[in-house]
The first five atom37 places (N, CA, C, CB, O) and aatype in JSON, in Angstrom:
{
  "aatype": [12, 11, 3, 6, 18, 11, 19, 3, 10, 7, 15, 9, 11, 19, 8, 11, 1, 19, 10, 0, 6, 9, 19, 8, 2, 0, 9, 10, 3, 10, 11, 7, 10, 1, 10, 11, 15, 5, 3, 19, 19, 15, 7, 12, 13, 16, 3, 10, 10, 7, 9, 11, 11, 18, 14, 7, 9, 15, 19, 15, 19, 3, 11, 2, 2, 5, 19, 0, 9, 6, 19, 11, 19, 9, 12, 8, 8, 7, 12, 2, 9, 14, 5, 10, 0, 11, 5, 0, 5, 3, 10, 9, 1, 5, 15, 9, 6, 5, 16, 19, 3, 9, 6, 10, 11, 3, 9, 8, 9, 2, 19, 5, 7, 12, 6, 1, 14, 14, 19, 11, 6],
  "atom_mask": [
    [1, 1, 1, 1, 1],
    [1, 1, 1, 1, 1],
    [1, 1, 1, 1, 1],
    [1, 1, 1, 1, 1],
    [1, 1, 1, 1, 1],
    [1, 1, 1, 1, 1],
    [1, 1, 1, 1, 1],
    [1, 1, 1, 1, 1],
    [1, 1, 1, 1, 1],
    [1, 1, 1, 0, 1],
    [1, 1, 1, 1, 1],
    [1, 1, 1, 1, 1],
    [1, 1, 1, 1, 1],
    [1, 1, 1, 1, 1],
    [1, 1, 1, 1, 1],
    [1, 1, 1, 1, 1],
    [1, 1, 1, 1, 1],
    [1, 1, 1, 1, 1],
    [1, 1, 1, 1, 1],
    [1, 1, 1, 1, 1],
    [1, 1, 1, 1, 1],
    [1, 1, 1, 1, 1],
    [1, 1, 1, 1, 1],
    [1, 1, 1, 1, 1],
    [1, 1, 1, 1, 1],
    [1, 1, 1, 1, 1],
    [1, 1, 1, 1, 1],
    [1, 1, 1, 1, 1],
    [1, 1, 1, 1, 1],
    [1, 1, 1, 1, 1],
    [1, 1, 1, 1, 1],
    [1, 1, 1, 0, 1],
    [1, 1, 1, 1, 1],
    [1, 1, 1, 1, 1],
    [1, 1, 1, 1, 1],
    [1, 1, 1, 1, 1],
    [1, 1, 1, 1, 1],
    [1, 1, 1, 1, 1],
    [1, 1, 1, 1, 1],
    [1, 1, 1, 1, 1],
    [1, 1, 1, 1, 1],
    [1, 1, 1, 1, 1],
    [1, 1, 1, 0, 1],
    [1, 1, 1, 1, 1],
    [1, 1, 1, 1, 1],
    [1, 1, 1, 1, 1],
    [1, 1, 1, 1, 1],
    [1, 1, 1, 1, 1],
    [1, 1, 1, 1, 1],
    [1, 1, 1, 0, 1],
    [1, 1, 1, 1, 1],
    [1, 1, 1, 1, 1],
    [1, 1, 1, 1, 1],
    [1, 1, 1, 1, 1],
    [1, 1, 1, 1, 1],
    [1, 1, 1, 0, 1],
    [1, 1, 1, 1, 1],
    [1, 1, 1, 1, 1],
    [1, 1, 1, 1, 1],
    [1, 1, 1, 1, 1],
    [1, 1, 1, 1, 1],
    [1, 1, 1, 1, 1],
    [1, 1, 1, 1, 1],
    [1, 1, 1, 1, 1],
    [1, 1, 1, 1, 1],
    [1, 1, 1, 1, 1],
    [1, 1, 1, 1, 1],
    [1, 1, 1, 1, 1],
    [1, 1, 1, 1, 1],
    [1, 1, 1, 1, 1],
    [1, 1, 1, 1, 1],
    [1, 1, 1, 1, 1],
    [1, 1, 1, 1, 1],
    [1, 1, 1, 1, 1],
    [1, 1, 1, 1, 1],
    [1, 1, 1, 1, 1],
    [1, 1, 1, 1, 1],
    [1, 1, 1, 0, 1],
    [1, 1, 1, 1, 1],
    [1, 1, 1, 1, 1],
    [1, 1, 1, 1, 1],
    [1, 1, 1, 1, 1],
    [1, 1, 1, 1, 1],
    [1, 1, 1, 1, 1],
    [1, 1, 1, 1, 1],
    [1, 1, 1, 1, 1],
    [1, 1, 1, 1, 1],
    [1, 1, 1, 1, 1],
    [1, 1, 1, 1, 1],
    [1, 1, 1, 1, 1],
    [1, 1, 1, 1, 1],
    [1, 1, 1, 1, 1],
    [1, 1, 1, 1, 1],
    [1, 1, 1, 1, 1],
    [1, 1, 1, 1, 1],
    [1, 1, 1, 1, 1],
    [1, 1, 1, 1, 1],
    [1, 1, 1, 1, 1],
    [1, 1, 1, 1, 1],
    [1, 1, 1, 1, 1],
    [1, 1, 1, 1, 1],
    [1, 1, 1, 1, 1],
    [1, 1, 1, 1, 1],
    [1, 1, 1, 1, 1],
    [1, 1, 1, 1, 1],
    [1, 1, 1, 1, 1],
    [1, 1, 1, 1, 1],
    [1, 1, 1, 1, 1],
    [1, 1, 1, 1, 1],
    [1, 1, 1, 1, 1],
    [1, 1, 1, 1, 1],
    [1, 1, 1, 1, 1],
    [1, 1, 1, 0, 1],
    [1, 1, 1, 1, 1],
    [1, 1, 1, 1, 1],
    [1, 1, 1, 1, 1],
    [1, 1, 1, 1, 1],
    [1, 1, 1, 1, 1],
    [1, 1, 1, 1, 1],
    [1, 1, 1, 1, 1],
    [1, 1, 1, 1, 1]
  ],
  "atom_positions": [
    [[66.59, 67.81, 50.51], [66.0, 66.81, 49.23], [64.77, 67.15, 47.83], [65.27, 65.63, 50.1], [63.55, 67.32, 47.87]],
    [[65.76, 67.16, 46.63], [65.28, 67.91, 45.3], [63.85, 67.68, 45.68], [65.8, 67.24, 43.66], [63.97, 67.07, 46.75]],
    [[62.53, 67.79, 45.45], [60.99, 67.28, 44.79], [61.51, 66.27, 43.58], [59.86, 68.82, 44.01], [60.81, 65.26, 43.59]],
    [[62.18, 66.25, 42.9], [61.78, 65.41, 41.65], [62.29, 64.26, 41.41], [62.0, 65.98, 40.56], [62.21, 63.57, 40.4]],
    [[63.15, 64.0, 42.98], [63.55, 62.71, 43.61], [62.24, 62.18, 44.84], [65.21, 63.03, 44.41], [62.29, 61.03, 45.28]],
    [[61.42, 62.89, 45.18], [60.79, 62.22, 46.38], [59.49, 61.16, 45.26], [59.94, 63.74, 47.78], [58.87, 61.45, 44.24]],
    [[59.52, 60.08, 45.98], [58.91, 58.99, 45.67], [57.95, 58.85, 46.76], [59.81, 57.88, 45.46], [58.28, 58.81, 47.95]],
    [[56.21, 58.75, 46.16], [54.96, 58.35, 47.0], [55.24, 56.86, 47.46], [53.48, 58.44, 46.07], [55.36, 56.13, 46.48]],
    [[55.39, 56.17, 48.72], [55.67, 55.72, 49.36], [54.59, 54.69, 50.02], [56.19, 56.53, 49.83], [54.98, 53.69, 50.62]],
    [[53.09, 55.04, 49.85], [51.95, 54.58, 50.24], [51.59, 55.28, 51.45], [0.0, 0.0, 0.0], [52.06, 56.41, 51.6]],
    [[50.91, 54.85, 52.26], [50.63, 55.79, 53.56], [50.62, 54.72, 54.84], [48.97, 56.7, 53.42], [50.65, 53.49, 54.85]],
    [[50.57, 55.58, 55.77], [51.24, 54.08, 57.24], [49.77, 54.17, 57.75], [52.93, 54.64, 59.06], [49.26, 55.2, 57.32]],
    [[48.86, 53.39, 58.56], [48.04, 53.6, 59.33], [48.11, 52.98, 60.59], [47.09, 53.42, 58.8], [48.63, 51.87, 60.44]],
    [[47.73, 53.27, 62.08], [48.23, 52.66, 63.16], [46.89, 52.71, 63.81], [49.5, 53.31, 63.87], [46.14, 53.69, 63.89]],
    [[46.66, 51.21, 64.37], [45.6, 50.51, 64.54], [45.04, 51.55, 66.19], [46.08, 48.59, 64.61], [45.67, 52.29, 66.95]],
    [[44.17, 51.27, 66.16], [43.16, 51.91, 67.26], [44.08, 51.66, 68.62], [41.42, 51.03, 67.35], [44.48, 52.43, 69.49]],
    [[44.3, 49.63, 68.32], [44.96, 49.07, 69.62], [46.24, 49.54, 70.01], [45.12, 47.67, 69.55], [46.57, 50.1, 71.05]],
    [[46.85, 49.28, 69.12], [48.75, 50.01, 69.77], [48.14, 51.8, 69.82], [50.81, 49.74, 67.86], [49.08, 52.57, 70.03]],
    [[47.01, 52.39, 69.69], [47.25, 53.87, 70.99], [47.06, 53.62, 72.07], [46.36, 55.14, 71.02], [47.61, 54.18, 73.01]],
    [[46.02, 52.49, 72.17], [45.52, 52.22, 73.42], [46.72, 51.7, 74.31], [44.36, 51.21, 73.3], [46.86, 52.18, 75.44]],
    [[47.67, 50.63, 73.79], [48.75, 50.23, 74.26], [49.94, 51.52, 74.92], [49.23, 49.39, 73.1], [50.52, 51.57, 76.01]],
    [[49.99, 52.74, 73.36], [51.02, 53.28, 74.18], [50.55, 53.89, 75.1], [51.86, 54.03, 73.63], [51.33, 54.1, 76.03]],
    [[49.09, 54.44, 75.27], [48.36, 55.35, 76.65], [48.61, 54.2, 77.76], [46.27, 55.81, 76.48], [48.95, 54.78, 78.79]],
    [[48.59, 53.0, 77.94], [48.55, 51.84, 78.22], [49.58, 52.31, 79.5], [48.91, 50.73, 76.99], [49.27, 52.88, 80.55]],
    [[51.28, 51.75, 78.89], [52.39, 52.07, 79.02], [52.45, 53.77, 79.19], [53.09, 51.44, 77.91], [53.61, 54.17, 79.08]],
    [[51.93, 54.33, 79.31], [52.3, 55.8, 79.53], [51.73, 55.53, 81.55], [51.05, 57.29, 78.12], [52.39, 55.49, 82.59]],
    [[50.57, 55.42, 81.33], [49.94, 55.26, 82.46], [50.28, 54.59, 83.77], [49.09, 54.84, 82.12], [49.93, 54.97, 84.89]],
    [[51.04, 53.49, 83.46], [51.99, 52.65, 84.12], [53.23, 53.41, 84.94], [52.55, 51.75, 83.02], [53.42, 53.21, 86.14]],
    [[53.88, 54.14, 84.27], [54.86, 55.22, 85.47], [54.39, 55.94, 85.78], [55.99, 55.96, 85.27], [55.18, 56.77, 86.23]],
    [[53.05, 56.36, 85.89], [52.17, 57.42, 86.87], [51.88, 56.56, 88.16], [50.54, 57.99, 86.11], [51.39, 55.45, 88.36]],
    [[52.41, 57.59, 88.95], [52.17, 57.01, 90.46], [51.31, 57.4, 91.15], [53.06, 57.13, 91.29], [51.7, 58.25, 91.95]],
    [[49.97, 57.08, 91.22], [49.1, 57.51, 92.4], [47.7, 57.43, 91.57], [0.0, 0.0, 0.0], [46.71, 57.95, 92.08]],
    [[47.59, 56.76, 90.26], [46.24, 56.48, 89.6], [46.6, 54.45, 88.59], [45.88, 58.34, 88.12], [47.52, 53.85, 88.05]],
    [[45.4, 54.27, 88.87], [45.82, 52.9, 87.82], [44.23, 52.67, 86.98], [46.38, 51.06, 89.0], [43.06, 52.91, 87.29]],
    [[44.97, 52.0, 85.62], [43.34, 52.09, 85.4], [42.93, 51.08, 85.36], [42.76, 52.68, 84.32], [43.58, 50.04, 85.37]],
    [[40.93, 51.31, 85.26], [40.07, 50.88, 85.93], [40.43, 49.01, 84.94], [38.4, 52.0, 85.82], [40.74, 48.93, 83.75]],
    [[40.33, 48.3, 85.51], [40.15, 46.66, 85.61], [39.09, 46.27, 84.69], [39.73, 46.09, 87.13], [38.02, 46.88, 84.65]],
    [[39.39, 45.15, 83.88], [38.01, 44.46, 83.98], [37.88, 43.73, 84.12], [37.32, 44.36, 83.42], [39.03, 43.3, 84.23]],
    [[37.02, 42.65, 84.3], [36.39, 41.41, 85.42], [36.7, 40.6, 84.74], [34.85, 41.2, 85.9], [36.87, 40.73, 83.52]],
    [[36.93, 39.0, 85.77], [37.75, 38.64, 85.25], [37.67, 37.51, 84.66], [38.48, 38.75, 85.83], [38.57, 36.67, 84.64]],
    [[35.97, 37.36, 83.85], [35.51, 36.41, 82.98], [36.54, 37.18, 81.65], [33.57, 36.33, 82.85], [37.54, 36.63, 81.19]],
    [[36.01, 38.62, 81.18], [36.66, 38.88, 79.89], [37.95, 38.94, 79.9], [36.3, 39.97, 79.34], [38.46, 39.1, 78.79]],
    [[38.91, 38.84, 81.13], [40.14, 38.95, 81.17], [40.49, 37.75, 80.98], [0.0, 0.0, 0.0], [41.46, 37.69, 80.22]],
    [[40.07, 36.63, 81.39], [40.66, 35.23, 81.41], [40.51, 34.44, 79.03], [39.13, 34.05, 83.1], [41.23, 33.83, 78.23]],
    [[38.94, 35.14, 79.04], [38.81, 35.11, 78.25], [39.91, 35.38, 76.99], [37.99, 35.56, 78.48], [40.52, 34.46, 76.44]],
    [[40.08, 36.92, 76.63], [41.07, 37.52, 76.0], [42.23, 37.08, 76.36], [41.04, 38.74, 76.1], [42.64, 36.3, 75.51]],
    [[42.95, 37.22, 77.22], [44.48, 36.17, 78.1], [44.56, 34.75, 77.29], [44.1, 35.59, 80.26], [45.44, 34.45, 76.49]],
    [[43.43, 33.94, 77.67], [43.36, 32.62, 76.3], [43.37, 33.02, 75.17], [42.12, 31.69, 76.15], [44.15, 32.33, 74.52]],
    [[42.74, 34.06, 74.35], [42.91, 34.03, 72.9], [44.74, 35.0, 72.34], [41.18, 34.98, 72.25], [45.23, 34.93, 71.21]],
    [[45.38, 35.85, 73.65], [46.18, 36.19, 72.93], [46.01, 37.33, 72.27], [0.0, 0.0, 0.0], [46.62, 37.75, 71.29]],
    [[44.84, 37.95, 73.09], [44.14, 39.74, 72.55], [44.84, 40.39, 74.2], [41.43, 39.95, 72.35], [44.92, 40.06, 75.38]],
    [[45.22, 41.47, 73.32], [45.55, 42.24, 74.31], [44.3, 43.48, 74.22], [47.17, 42.7, 74.12], [44.01, 44.1, 73.19]],
    [[43.58, 43.68, 75.76], [42.48, 44.35, 75.6], [42.83, 45.16, 76.93], [41.07, 43.47, 75.44], [43.41, 44.84, 77.97]],
    [[42.22, 46.4, 76.45], [42.63, 47.68, 77.76], [41.69, 48.18, 78.0], [43.57, 48.93, 77.55], [41.52, 49.23, 77.38]],
    [[40.3, 47.68, 79.18], [39.04, 48.01, 79.44], [39.02, 49.46, 79.51], [38.53, 47.37, 80.62], [38.09, 50.0, 78.9]],
    [[40.04, 50.4, 80.26], [39.73, 52.31, 80.71], [40.55, 52.71, 79.74], [0.0, 0.0, 0.0], [41.01, 53.83, 79.99]],
    [[41.11, 52.03, 78.25], [41.09, 53.32, 77.45], [39.97, 52.8, 76.17], [42.9, 53.83, 76.83], [39.55, 51.75, 75.68]],
    [[39.82, 54.08, 76.02], [39.04, 53.62, 74.59], [39.98, 55.27, 73.76], [36.49, 53.61, 74.72], [40.59, 56.23, 74.24]],
    [[39.63, 54.85, 72.43], [40.2, 55.32, 71.31], [38.6, 55.71, 70.03], [41.49, 53.9, 70.8], [37.67, 55.0, 69.66]],
    [[39.01, 57.23, 69.7], [37.73, 57.11, 68.96], [38.33, 58.17, 67.4], [36.12, 57.9, 70.13], [38.98, 59.2, 67.5]],
    [[38.05, 57.78, 66.59], [38.43, 58.55, 65.35], [37.06, 59.18, 64.57], [39.29, 57.48, 64.33], [36.15, 58.42, 64.24]],
    [[36.99, 60.58, 64.31], [36.18, 60.98, 64.28], [35.67, 60.88, 62.5], [36.4, 62.09, 65.06], [36.0, 59.86, 61.88]],
    [[34.86, 62.03, 61.74], [35.05, 62.34, 60.63], [35.85, 62.8, 60.14], [34.52, 62.74, 60.37], [35.95, 62.47, 58.95]],
    [[36.7, 63.6, 60.56], [38.09, 64.65, 60.02], [38.88, 63.85, 60.76], [38.25, 66.53, 60.45], [39.43, 64.64, 61.53]],
    [[39.44, 62.28, 61.11], [39.9, 62.41, 61.3], [41.05, 62.12, 62.49], [39.41, 62.84, 60.94], [42.01, 61.37, 62.28]],
    [[40.87, 62.66, 63.51], [40.91, 63.86, 64.58], [40.94, 62.28, 65.65], [39.18, 65.39, 64.67], [40.19, 61.31, 65.52]],
    [[41.89, 62.43, 66.5], [42.27, 61.53, 67.64], [41.71, 61.72, 68.98], [43.61, 61.59, 67.81], [42.03, 62.67, 69.69]],
    [[40.82, 60.77, 69.36], [40.64, 61.93, 71.21], [40.66, 59.96, 71.7], [38.06, 63.58, 71.8], [40.64, 58.86, 71.15]],
    [[40.72, 60.55, 73.05], [41.33, 59.12, 73.86], [40.91, 59.39, 75.2], [43.14, 58.84, 73.84], [41.5, 60.26, 75.84]],
    [[39.75, 58.59, 75.81], [39.49, 58.49, 77.12], [39.81, 57.59, 78.08], [38.54, 58.52, 77.19], [39.43, 56.45, 77.82]],
    [[40.33, 57.73, 79.02], [40.7, 57.07, 79.94], [40.48, 56.93, 81.7], [41.63, 57.26, 79.63], [40.82, 57.53, 82.72]],
    [[39.77, 55.88, 81.34], [39.13, 55.18, 82.62], [39.95, 55.24, 84.14], [38.97, 53.58, 82.21], [40.66, 54.25, 84.33]],
    [[39.94, 55.85, 84.79], [40.68, 55.44, 85.93], [40.7, 55.07, 87.31], [41.17, 55.99, 85.99], [39.58, 55.26, 87.79]],
    [[41.45, 54.66, 88.07], [41.33, 54.88, 89.82], [42.22, 55.47, 90.43], [41.3, 53.74, 90.64], [43.24, 54.79, 90.48]],
    [[42.32, 56.82, 91.1], [43.11, 57.4, 92.15], [43.6, 56.46, 93.13], [42.39, 58.4, 92.82], [43.14, 55.36, 93.42]],
    [[44.44, 56.98, 93.5], [44.76, 56.76, 95.41], [44.21, 57.86, 96.2], [46.56, 56.81, 95.94], [44.19, 59.02, 95.8]],
    [[43.71, 57.43, 97.43], [42.75, 58.38, 98.0], [43.81, 58.87, 98.59], [41.46, 57.98, 98.88], [44.78, 58.18, 98.9]],
    [[43.7, 60.3, 98.81], [44.86, 61.49, 99.19], [45.9, 62.47, 98.09], [0.0, 0.0, 0.0], [46.73, 63.37, 98.13]],
    [[45.32, 61.73, 97.3], [45.17, 62.14, 95.76], [45.06, 63.88, 95.12], [43.74, 61.38, 95.35], [43.98, 64.47, 95.16]],
    [[45.98, 64.37, 94.71], [45.22, 65.65, 94.34], [44.82, 65.65, 92.93], [46.06, 66.92, 94.6], [45.66, 65.9, 92.07]],
    [[43.37, 65.33, 92.55], [42.53, 64.82, 91.59], [43.1, 66.0, 90.48], [40.74, 64.76, 92.04], [44.3, 65.77, 90.3]],
    [[42.71, 67.06, 89.77], [42.61, 68.23, 89.01], [44.53, 67.78, 88.45], [42.1, 70.02, 90.15], [44.81, 67.34, 87.34]],
    [[45.49, 68.04, 89.5], [46.47, 67.5, 89.1], [47.47, 66.45, 88.77], [46.63, 67.81, 89.33], [48.54, 66.55, 88.18]],
    [[46.87, 65.43, 89.29], [47.08, 64.33, 88.37], [46.47, 64.31, 87.54], [46.99, 63.28, 88.69], [47.2, 64.01, 86.59]],
    [[44.94, 64.53, 87.03], [44.86, 64.3, 85.9], [45.69, 64.39, 85.03], [44.2, 64.7, 85.62], [46.08, 63.51, 84.27]],
    [[46.1, 65.8, 85.12], [46.54, 66.7, 84.25], [48.22, 66.55, 83.82], [46.17, 68.02, 84.9], [48.93, 67.18, 83.03]],
    [[48.5, 65.26, 84.88], [49.89, 65.15, 84.85], [49.43, 64.0, 84.03], [50.89, 65.03, 86.24], [50.26, 63.81, 83.14]],
    [[48.71, 63.38, 83.98], [48.36, 61.95, 82.85], [48.21, 62.24, 81.3], [46.76, 61.2, 83.23], [48.59, 61.67, 80.28]],
    [[47.36, 63.59, 81.64], [46.67, 64.22, 80.29], [48.11, 64.32, 79.11], [45.87, 66.12, 80.73], [48.37, 63.79, 78.03]],
    [[48.67, 65.14, 79.86], [50.53, 65.64, 79.84], [51.51, 64.4, 79.05], [51.3, 65.76, 81.88], [52.1, 64.59, 77.99]],
    [[51.51, 63.01, 79.89], [51.75, 62.5, 79.46], [51.74, 61.47, 78.62], [51.9, 62.65, 79.82], [52.62, 60.63, 78.42]],
    [[50.29, 61.63, 77.96], [49.85, 60.51, 77.35], [49.55, 61.09, 76.26], [48.84, 59.74, 77.93], [49.07, 60.4, 75.36]],
    [[49.79, 62.79, 76.01], [49.92, 63.43, 75.09], [51.47, 63.37, 74.7], [49.34, 64.63, 75.36], [51.68, 63.29, 73.49]],
    [[52.39, 63.39, 75.4], [53.76, 63.77, 74.86], [53.9, 62.13, 74.3], [55.1, 64.46, 76.19], [54.51, 61.92, 73.26]],
    [[53.34, 61.12, 75.02], [54.04, 59.2, 74.55], [53.1, 59.55, 73.21], [53.34, 57.12, 75.9], [53.77, 59.25, 72.22]],
    [[52.09, 59.96, 72.9], [51.37, 59.67, 71.61], [52.25, 60.57, 70.56], [49.62, 60.11, 71.66], [53.02, 59.94, 69.83]],
    [[52.23, 61.46, 70.48], [53.12, 62.49, 69.24], [54.4, 61.96, 69.04], [53.44, 64.18, 69.68], [54.79, 61.66, 67.91]],
    [[55.55, 61.73, 70.71], [56.71, 61.11, 70.18], [56.54, 59.45, 70.05], [57.92, 61.51, 71.14], [57.61, 58.84, 70.06]],
    [[55.27, 58.63, 69.91], [55.8, 57.74, 69.12], [55.32, 57.41, 67.74], [55.8, 56.76, 69.78], [55.89, 56.98, 66.74]],
    [[53.45, 57.94, 68.16], [53.45, 57.98, 66.01], [53.13, 58.96, 65.39], [52.41, 57.07, 65.12], [52.59, 58.87, 64.29]],
    [[53.39, 60.09, 65.98], [53.29, 61.16, 65.56], [51.58, 61.9, 64.93], [54.36, 60.97, 64.64], [51.42, 62.46, 63.84]],
    [[50.61, 61.7, 65.9], [49.83, 61.57, 65.76], [49.3, 63.63, 67.22], [49.63, 59.67, 65.87], [49.5, 63.89, 68.41]],
    [[48.86, 64.13, 66.43], [47.74, 65.04, 67.87], [46.82, 65.03, 67.68], [47.69, 66.45, 68.3], [46.13, 65.2, 66.67]],
    [[46.62, 64.74, 69.0], [45.29, 64.41, 69.55], [44.25, 65.55, 70.14], [45.56, 63.48, 70.62], [44.41, 66.54, 70.86]],
    [[43.09, 64.91, 69.49], [41.83, 66.35, 69.69], [41.72, 66.56, 71.19], [39.94, 65.97, 69.05], [41.95, 67.7, 71.6]],
    [[41.33, 65.42, 72.26], [40.91, 65.08, 73.54], [41.73, 63.89, 73.79], [39.39, 64.86, 73.67], [42.07, 62.9, 73.14]],
    [[42.0, 64.61, 75.55], [42.56, 63.18, 76.19], [41.34, 63.49, 77.34], [44.62, 63.04, 76.84], [41.54, 64.41, 78.14]],
    [[40.23, 62.81, 77.42], [40.04, 62.53, 78.4], [40.1, 62.02, 79.97], [39.87, 62.45, 78.05], [40.26, 60.82, 79.74]],
    [[40.08, 62.09, 81.04], [40.74, 61.42, 82.27], [39.71, 61.29, 82.94], [41.84, 62.11, 83.06], [39.39, 62.32, 83.53]],
    [[38.58, 59.83, 83.19], [36.93, 59.74, 83.36], [38.02, 58.92, 84.79], [35.41, 58.64, 81.85], [38.74, 57.94, 84.63]],
    [[37.83, 59.72, 86.15], [37.97, 59.45, 86.93], [36.97, 58.42, 87.94], [38.29, 60.4, 87.06], [36.28, 59.05, 88.74]],
    [[36.83, 57.02, 87.97], [35.85, 55.83, 88.51], [35.69, 55.81, 89.94], [36.35, 54.4, 88.15], [34.66, 55.81, 90.61]],
    [[36.98, 55.8, 90.28], [36.82, 55.64, 91.73], [37.96, 56.1, 92.69], [0.0, 0.0, 0.0], [38.96, 56.52, 92.11]],
    [[37.97, 56.1, 94.35], [39.45, 55.86, 94.66], [39.59, 54.87, 95.61], [40.15, 57.06, 95.17], [38.66, 54.28, 96.16]],
    [[40.84, 54.69, 95.79], [41.3, 53.44, 96.54], [42.75, 54.23, 97.4], [41.76, 51.9, 95.24], [43.46, 55.19, 97.09]],
    [[42.75, 53.4, 98.47], [43.73, 53.37, 99.04], [45.1, 53.2, 98.3], [43.48, 52.58, 99.83], [45.21, 52.37, 97.4]],
    [[45.94, 53.83, 98.61], [47.16, 52.86, 98.11], [47.6, 51.37, 98.77], [48.41, 53.72, 98.28], [47.17, 51.04, 99.87]],
    [[48.27, 50.72, 98.19], [49.1, 49.27, 98.68], [49.63, 49.89, 99.83], [50.43, 48.51, 97.6], [49.96, 51.08, 99.78]],
    [[49.79, 48.87, 101.41], [50.53, 49.39, 102.13], [51.89, 48.76, 101.75], [50.08, 49.29, 103.43], [51.78, 47.69, 101.15]],
    [[53.43, 49.31, 102.02], [54.41, 48.59, 101.5], [54.84, 48.45, 103.16], [55.48, 49.35, 100.21], [54.55, 49.17, 104.12]],
    [[55.67, 47.14, 103.08], [55.84, 46.18, 104.48], [57.1, 46.24, 104.48], [55.29, 44.58, 104.57], [57.74, 45.66, 105.36]]
  ]
}
């Protein structure tokens, strides 16, 4: 398209909660870890108000508008922590870039604990 026909239509802003939801959905597909959950009282409060809140996900934007994400997770016992954390970082980066076309500055995976995987009967 020629430059003379281009029209500036304004800007597009994506809220931090949208980025957190994208990260949440990406992590759901990954086996061997889960997001750190919120306590029961605050979970009920946000559910009653219809607010989606992801306590294990922090999205920050610095003064240069660069986005960094920290994800607090609980991993299953016996998993390779560095390998699974790298896999989570790659999946998050890919999901954010495909969905909102933002290049992330940092993705920090903060392992908060280990648990036994659920037993399948």
